[in-house]
C-alpha positions, 0 to 999 in steps of 0.5 A, spaced: 407 499 551 405 492 552 410 489 557 411 483 553 412 487 547 417 491 551 421 485 553 421 482 546 424 489 543 429 489 549 431 481 548 432 483 540 436 489 541 441 485 546 441 479 541 443 484 535 449 487 540 451 480 542 451 478 534 455 484 532 460 483 538 461 476 536 462 477 529 467 483 530 471 478 535 471 473 529 473 478 524 479 479 529 481 472 531 481 471 523 486 477 522 490 476 528 491 468 526 493 471 519 498 476 521 501 471 526 502 466 521 507 470 517 513 475 518 512 481 522 516 485 518 514 493 517 510 495 510 515 499 506 514 506 504 514 504 496 514 497 495 507 493 497 508 488 502 507 481 500 504 480 508 497 481 509 496 487 513 490 490 516 490 498 517 488 505 515 494 508 511 495 515 508 501 517 504 503 524 501 508 525 495 511 531 493 516 530 486 520 535 482 520 534 475 524 537 469 522 544 467 520 547 474 514 542 474 512 540 481 507 534 483 503 534 490 499 528 491 495 528 497 493 520 499 496 517 494 490 512 493 492 509 499 486 507 504 483 501 508 486 495 508 482 489 511 484 481 512 477 478 511 480 470 511 486 467 513 490 468 506 487 474 503 487 481 504 483 487 500 485 494 499 480 499 498 484 505 496 482 513 497 483 517 491 489 521 491 488 529 490 493 531 486 496 538 484 501 539 478 504 546 479 507 549 472 513 554 472 508 560 469 504 560 476 498 556 474 496 549 477 492 543 475 488 539 480 483 534 481 482 527 484 485 521 481 482 514 479 479 509 484 484 503 485 482 496 489 487 491 490 486 483 492 492 479 495 492 472 496 498 469 500 500 462 497 506 461 502 508 464 509 512 462 515 513 467 521 520 468 524 520 462 528 518 457 522 522 460 516 521 467 515 518 467 508 512 469 504 509 468 497 503 472 495 499 474 489 496 480 487 491 483 482 490 490 482 484 494 479 484 501 477 477 504 475 476 511 471 473 515 476 477 521 477 476 528 474 477 529 467 484 532 468 487 526 472 483 520 470 486 515 465 479 514 462 480 506 462 480 500 466 487 497 468 489 491 471 495 490 475 497 482 476 503 482 481 507 476 484 510 478 491 516 475 495 519 476 501 525 473 506 527 475 512 533 473 517 533 474 525 528 475 530 521 479 531 525 484 535 531 485 530 533 482 523 533 484 516 529 482 510 528 483 503 521 484 500 520 484 492 514 485 487 514 484 480 508 487 476 505 489 470 499 494 468 495 492 463 489 497 460 483 495 457 485 499 451 488 505 448 495 501 449 499 506 444 497 512 449 498 508 456 503 503 455 504 496 459 509 498 464 513 493 468 515 495 475 520 491 479 520 494 486 525 491 492 525 493 499 532 492 503 529 493 510 533 493 517 530 492 524 535 494 529 531 496 535 524 496 537 521 501 533 526 503 528 526 500 521 531 503 516 530 501 509 533 502 502 528 501 496 529 500 489 524 501 483 526 499 476 521 500 471 521 498 463 516 502 459 513 497 454 508 501 449 506 508 450 510 515 449 516 512 453 516 505 449 523 501 450 525 506 456 528 504 463 528 508 469 531 506 476 529 510 482 532 509 489 528 511 496 532 511 502 527 512 508 526 510 515 519 508 518 518 508 526 513 504 529 508 500 531 507 505 537 501 503 541 495 508 541 489 504 544 487 497 544 488 494 538 490 500 534 497 502 533 501 508 529 506 508 524 510 514 521 515 514 515 519 518 510 523 517 504 527 521 499 526 519 492 532 520 487 531 518 479 538 515 477 541 513 470 539 516 463 531 516 463 527 520 468 520 521 469 522 526 475 528 528 478 527 527 486 521 527 491 519 526 498 514 520 500 511 521 507 506 515 510 502 514 516 498 508 518 494 506 524 494 498 524 489 494 528 
């Protein structure tokens, strides 16, 4: 091979590698600065945090319904969370695989719809500057699931999320809350427009322990449950952030769900979460 051509190939390859490394460093510099300018609370098990986070997340849900029906969802549409700019985050959900077991021994199974979520952080201050955050979300569900699992329609979920903390990064208490409404593109009579208010009361009393109690209040507007309300309590414990390798940590948590009050779409359940922040 011509020595000049070989030199050009080598220099081009080294330049591409250096550019890729610079791009990666720039990305991490942006995401690190974004995380540093907000509270360092833990992402709750159920409530979507107003914080910007960068991680891969896998959850698993097991619920018992009336009449002996059981639901297991593997993945729960969690997935890759990225911080592309100083005040934004995108979440690319991995469709969950759901298995519904019936008392007669049969089961229904399939992949759920694809979901995407965009966050824009409007206000934030870390523990030393005020310990609060305000963020807006826009969620999108796409009808990509298997025939027995899809809603068959696009759905939009605008959300306002807030949080306030007390204490330091090492120990303290915080409240994170979201108010959301899901709006399908059509077929309102079947799907409705549920309004969901989630709140997590979370403590941090040692380096890796995050006990919490979450509440979820749902008002069903339209659809078969029109006018009904459901309240779910989820006590739980999250452990982390444990160091794995450079930049990568590990978080694991477990919560017990219990529907309380009159109307219930399920009786009780367990939700497990595993995450690798980076």
